[in-house]
C-alpha positions as CSV (number, residue, x, y, z in Angstrom):
1,X,0.0,0.0,-0.1
2,X,1.3,3.4,-1.0
3,X,2.4,5.7,1.9
4,X,0.2,8.7,2.5
5,X,2.2,11.8,2.8
6,X,1.5,14.9,5.1
7,X,3.3,17.3,2.6
8,X,2.8,17.9,-1.1
9,X,5.4,16.3,-3.5
10,X,6.3,16.5,-7.1
11,X,7.3,20.2,-7.0
12,X,10.1,22.2,-5.6
13,X,8.7,25.6,-6.5
14,X,9.0,28.1,-3.8
15,X,5.3,28.5,-3.2
16,X,5.1,24.7,-2.6
17,X,8.1,24.6,-0.4
18,X,6.8,27.6,1.6
19,X,3.4,26.1,1.9
20,X,4.7,22.8,3.3
21,X,7.0,24.6,5.9
22,X,4.0,26.8,6.9
23,X,1.8,23.6,7.3
24,X,4.6,22.1,9.4
25,X,4.7,25.1,11.8
26,X,0.9,25.4,11.9
27,X,0.5,21.6,12.8
28,X,3.1,21.8,15.6
29,X,1.6,25.0,17.0
30,X,-2.0,23.5,17.0
31,X,-0.5,20.4,18.8
32,X,1.5,22.3,21.4
33,X,2.3,26.1,21.2
34,X,5.3,25.5,23.6
35,X,6.7,23.1,21.1
36,X,6.2,25.7,18.4
37,X,8.1,28.2,20.6
38,X,10.9,25.8,21.1
39,X,11.3,25.3,17.5
40,X,11.2,28.9,16.6
41,X,13.8,29.8,19.4
42,X,16.2,27.3,17.8
43,X,15.8,29.0,14.4
44,X,15.9,32.7,15.1
45,X,18.6,35.0,16.4
46,X,16.6,36.6,19.3
47,X,18.1,38.6,22.3
48,X,15.7,36.8,24.7
49,X,13.5,33.6,24.3
50,X,10.5,34.2,22.3
51,X,7.2,33.1,24.1
52,X,4.1,32.5,22.1
53,X,0.6,31.1,22.9
54,X,-1.4,31.7,26.1
55,X,0.0,32.7,29.5
56,X,-2.2,32.0,32.5
57,X,-1.5,33.9,35.7
58,X,-3.1,33.8,39.1
59,X,-3.4,36.9,41.4
60,X,-0.8,38.8,39.4
61,X,-0.7,42.5,40.5
62,X,-1.7,44.8,37.7
63,X,-2.2,48.7,37.6
64,X,-3.9,49.5,41.0
65,X,-5.4,45.9,41.4
66,X,-4.9,42.3,42.0
67,X,-7.1,40.2,39.7
68,X,-7.9,36.6,40.7
69,X,-6.7,35.3,37.3
70,X,-5.4,36.6,34.0
71,X,-5.1,35.0,30.6
72,X,-2.7,36.7,28.2
73,X,-2.4,35.9,24.5
74,X,0.8,36.9,23.2
75,X,0.8,38.3,19.6
76,X,3.4,37.3,17.0
77,X,3.8,37.3,13.3
78,X,6.2,35.1,11.3
79,X,6.9,36.1,7.7
80,X,8.8,33.6,5.6
81,X,10.6,34.4,2.3
82,X,11.8,31.3,0.6
83,X,14.7,31.2,-1.9
84,X,15.3,27.8,-3.5
85,X,17.0,28.8,-6.7
86,X,16.5,32.6,-7.3
87,X,18.9,35.1,-5.8
88,X,17.9,36.9,-2.7
89,X,16.2,40.3,-3.2
90,X,17.1,42.6,-0.4
91,X,14.4,45.1,-1.3
92,X,11.8,42.5,-1.1
93,X,13.0,41.7,2.4
94,X,12.8,45.3,3.5
95,X,9.3,45.4,2.0
96,X,8.4,42.3,4.0
97,X,9.6,43.9,7.2
98,X,7.3,46.8,6.6
99,X,4.4,44.5,6.7
100,X,4.5,44.0,10.5
101,X,2.2,46.2,12.6
102,X,2.1,46.2,16.5
103,X,2.9,42.5,17.2
104,X,4.9,41.8,20.2
105,X,7.1,39.5,18.2
106,X,8.0,40.2,14.5
107,X,10.0,37.5,12.9
108,X,11.3,37.5,9.4
109,X,12.9,34.2,8.2
110,X,14.8,33.9,4.9
111,X,14.6,30.1,4.1
112,X,17.3,28.8,1.8
113,X,18.8,25.6,0.5
114,X,22.3,26.5,1.2
115,X,24.0,29.0,3.6
116,X,24.7,32.4,2.1
117,X,28.2,33.6,1.7
118,X,29.6,35.8,4.4
119,X,29.6,38.9,2.2
120,X,26.1,38.4,1.0
121,X,24.8,37.9,4.5
122,X,26.6,41.1,5.8
123,X,25.1,43.0,3.0
124,X,21.6,41.8,3.6
125,X,21.9,42.5,7.4
126,X,23.4,46.0,6.7
127,X,20.5,46.9,4.4
128,X,17.8,45.8,7.0
129,X,19.7,47.5,9.9
130,X,19.5,50.9,7.9
131,X,15.8,50.3,7.0
132,X,13.3,52.2,9.2
133,X,10.7,49.5,8.3
134,X,12.8,46.8,9.8
135,X,13.1,48.2,13.3
136,X,12.3,45.7,15.9
137,X,12.1,42.9,13.4
138,X,14.1,39.7,14.3
139,X,15.7,38.6,11.0
140,X,17.2,35.1,10.6
141,X,18.6,33.2,7.7
142,X,17.7,29.5,8.0
143,X,18.5,26.5,5.7
144,X,16.2,23.5,5.5
145,X,18.9,21.6,7.1
146,X,18.6,24.0,10.0
147,X,15.0,23.3,10.2
148,X,15.5,19.6,10.2
149,X,18.1,20.0,13.0
150,X,15.8,21.9,15.2
151,X,13.1,19.3,14.6
152,X,15.4,16.5,15.9
153,X,14.3,15.6,19.4
154,X,11.5,18.1,19.5
155,X,9.0,15.3,20.4
156,X,9.3,12.3,22.7
157,X,9.2,8.8,21.1
158,X,5.6,8.1,22.3
159,X,4.3,11.2,20.3
160,X,3.9,9.0,17.3
161,X,1.8,11.2,15.1
162,X,4.0,14.3,15.5
163,X,7.1,12.2,14.9
164,X,5.4,10.9,11.7
165,X,4.7,14.5,10.6
166,X,8.3,15.4,11.2
167,X,9.8,12.4,9.5
168,X,7.5,13.2,6.5
169,X,8.8,16.8,6.4
170,X,12.4,15.5,6.4
171,X,11.7,13.0,3.6
172,X,10.0,15.7,1.6
173,X,13.1,18.0,1.9
174,X,15.2,15.1,0.6
175,X,12.8,14.3,-2.2
176,X,12.7,18.0,-3.3
177,X,16.5,18.4,-3.1
178,X,16.3,21.1,-0.3
179,X,19.1,19.7,1.7
180,X,22.7,20.0,0.3
181,X,24.4,16.9,1.1
182,X,27.5,17.3,-1.0
183,X,29.7,17.9,2.1
184,X,29.0,14.4,3.2
185,X,29.5,12.8,-0.3
186,X,32.5,10.5,-1.0
187,X,33.2,10.1,-4.5
188,X,34.8,6.6,-5.1
189,X,37.0,6.6,-8.2
190,X,38.6,3.4,-9.8
191,X,42.2,4.1,-10.3
192,X,44.0,0.9,-11.6
193,X,47.6,1.4,-12.1
194,X,47.6,5.0,-11.1
195,X,46.6,4.2,-7.4
196,X,50.1,4.5,-6.1
197,X,50.9,8.0,-7.5
198,X,47.3,9.1,-6.6
199,X,47.9,8.2,-2.8
200,X,51.7,9.3,-3.0
201,X,50.8,12.8,-4.1
202,X,47.3,13.2,-2.6
203,X,46.0,14.0,-5.9
204,X,43.3,12.4,-8.3
205,X,43.0,13.5,-12.0
206,X,40.7,13.0,-14.8
207,X,39.9,14.7,-18.1
208,X,38.5,18.1,-17.4
209,X,35.4,17.4,-19.6
210,X,34.3,14.5,-17.4
211,X,31.1,15.2,-15.4
212,X,30.6,14.6,-11.7
213,X,28.4,15.7,-8.9
214,X,29.5,18.1,-6.1
215,X,31.3,16.3,-3.5
216,X,33.7,16.9,-0.5
217,X,35.8,13.8,-0.5
218,X,37.6,11.7,-3.0
219,X,38.2,8.1,-2.3
220,X,40.7,6.2,-4.7
221,X,39.7,2.5,-5.2
222,X,41.5,-0.6,-6.4
223,X,41.1,-4.3,-5.5
224,X,37.5,-4.0,-4.2
225,X,38.2,-1.3,-1.5
226,X,38.8,2.5,-1.1
227,X,42.4,2.5,-0.1
228,X,42.7,6.1,0.8
229,X,40.6,9.3,0.9
230,X,41.1,13.1,1.2
231,X,39.0,16.1,1.4
232,X,39.0,18.1,-1.8
233,X,41.0,21.1,-0.5
234,X,41.6,22.6,-4.0
235,X,40.5,21.5,-7.4
236,X,42.4,22.9,-10.4
237,X,42.4,22.7,-14.1
238,X,46.1,22.4,-15.0
239,X,48.3,22.9,-18.0
240,X,52.1,22.1,-17.9
241,X,53.9,23.2,-21.1
242,X,57.6,23.9,-21.4
243,X,58.0,23.8,-17.6
244,X,55.3,26.6,-17.2
245,X,52.6,25.4,-14.8
246,X,49.3,27.2,-15.4
247,X,46.3,26.3,-13.1
248,X,42.7,27.6,-13.0
249,X,40.9,27.2,-9.7
250,X,37.7,25.3,-10.1
251,X,36.8,25.0,-6.4
252,X,38.2,25.2,-2.8
253,X,41.3,27.2,-1.8
254,X,43.3,29.3,-4.1
255,X,46.9,28.3,-3.3
256,X,50.3,27.4,-4.6
257,X,50.8,24.7,-1.9
258,X,50.1,21.9,-4.5
259,X,52.4,23.2,-7.3
260,X,55.3,20.8,-6.7
261,X,53.0,17.8,-6.3
262,X,51.1,18.7,-9.5
263,X,54.4,18.8,-11.3
264,X,55.5,15.6,-9.8
265,X,52.2,13.6,-10.5
266,X,52.1,14.8,-14.1
267,X,55.7,13.5,-14.5
268,X,55.0,10.3,-12.6
269,X,51.8,9.6,-14.5
270,X,53.9,9.6,-17.8
271,X,56.9,7.6,-16.6
272,X,55.1,5.1,-14.4
273,X,51.7,4.7,-16.0
274,X,52.1,5.8,-19.6
275,X,49.4,8.6,-19.1
276,X,49.9,12.2,-20.8
277,X,48.0,14.5,-18.4
278,X,49.9,17.7,-18.9
279,X,47.0,19.3,-20.6
280,X,43.2,18.8,-20.6
281,X,42.9,17.4,-17.1
282,X,41.4,18.4,-13.7
283,X,43.2,17.6,-10.4
284,X,41.6,17.0,-7.0
285,X,44.1,17.8,-4.3
286,X,44.2,17.1,-0.6
287,X,46.0,15.3,2.2
288,X,45.6,11.5,1.8
289,X,44.5,9.3,4.7
290,X,44.7,5.4,4.4
291,X,41.5,3.5,4.9
292,X,39.8,0.2,4.1
293,X,36.3,0.8,2.9
294,X,35.4,-2.4,1.2
295,X,33.0,-3.3,-1.6
296,X,31.0,-6.2,-0.3
297,X,29.1,-7.0,-3.5
298,X,30.3,-9.2,-6.4
299,X,32.7,-7.6,-9.0
300,X,34.5,-4.4,-9.2
301,X,33.2,-1.0,-10.3
302,X,33.2,0.3,-13.9
303,X,32.9,3.9,-12.9
304,X,32.6,6.4,-10.2
305,X,30.3,5.9,-7.1
306,X,28.9,8.2,-4.5
307,X,28.4,7.3,-1.0
308,X,26.8,9.5,1.8
309,X,29.4,8.8,4.5
310,X,27.4,10.3,7.3
311,X,24.8,7.6,6.8
312,X,27.7,5.0,7.1
313,X,29.6,6.3,10.1
314,X,27.3,9.0,11.6
315,X,29.2,12.1,12.8
316,X,32.9,12.6,12.1
317,X,35.5,15.3,12.4
318,X,37.5,15.8,9.1
319,X,38.9,13.5,6.6
320,X,41.4,11.7,8.9
321,X,38.6,10.7,11.4
322,X,36.5,9.7,8.4
323,X,39.1,7.5,7.0
324,X,39.6,5.7,10.4
325,X,35.8,5.2,10.9
326,X,35.3,3.8,7.3
327,X,38.1,1.3,7.7
328,X,36.4,-2.1,7.9
329,X,33.0,-0.8,6.8
330,X,31.4,-2.1,3.7
331,X,29.3,-0.8,0.8
332,X,27.8,-2.4,-2.2
């Protein structure tokens, strides 16, 4: 029997994404306002905890009297602007900030797939800080992964329906590609007779017109196991002609740290493997760490594979820790 989903699928357009997130917040608030407050406080950058919902007080002194009881409904408004693919429009955010009135809590959330760059975030916050309409507005930039992290542990195991709701929202984020997992992806590449020089220099190479998905780690493979891996600290397109090394940064750190290793692996590829890679190749550079991540299924691999290593080892701290934790683990 097909699973019934709480949240609409089949579209990653921003209105659908926003609607699903609003539905999540509304369902949590309807279930328990304090849970909604807990979630909001994890997502926003407020100077003091935000309280929402009813507050019931008994014999709380007021202006010149002590009533037997008081029920207070705090006012709040949350405005969400979702950016899945389009660039952030700062003017639009300022206009949103002007849409608040006399609410006690005014919260403006910018919901994105990936964290913004430091310079872009500083620019947005500077514009909002100078806008009269944004005075008193709490502004936060939140990724879908931030939302998922804040949802973790929000409900007790026995709160089955709410945990199902949360689980379906997390699954929706995955299905819609709203969570960037590239920093957890290990790209496993078959190396054959180049394995020794790949590990020696901490560099993997392939033709620069070969396609691949974004990934944080490179794992060099031979004899049914990943034998070493490294974080892709710098990725260059390289040309070495008449002793002149020309490199174009593709991603990572712009540095000359790898220049000698690039020259050496180009020379070793020719003398030890018979490969001419001085032109037309891309080089993935890092610090290699030995491991033994073994392929358990029959046969080798004909091409690259991708593994979400967080699903295999859980949390880890950097490439060295990842290599140690993958040693002895298996994949198919």
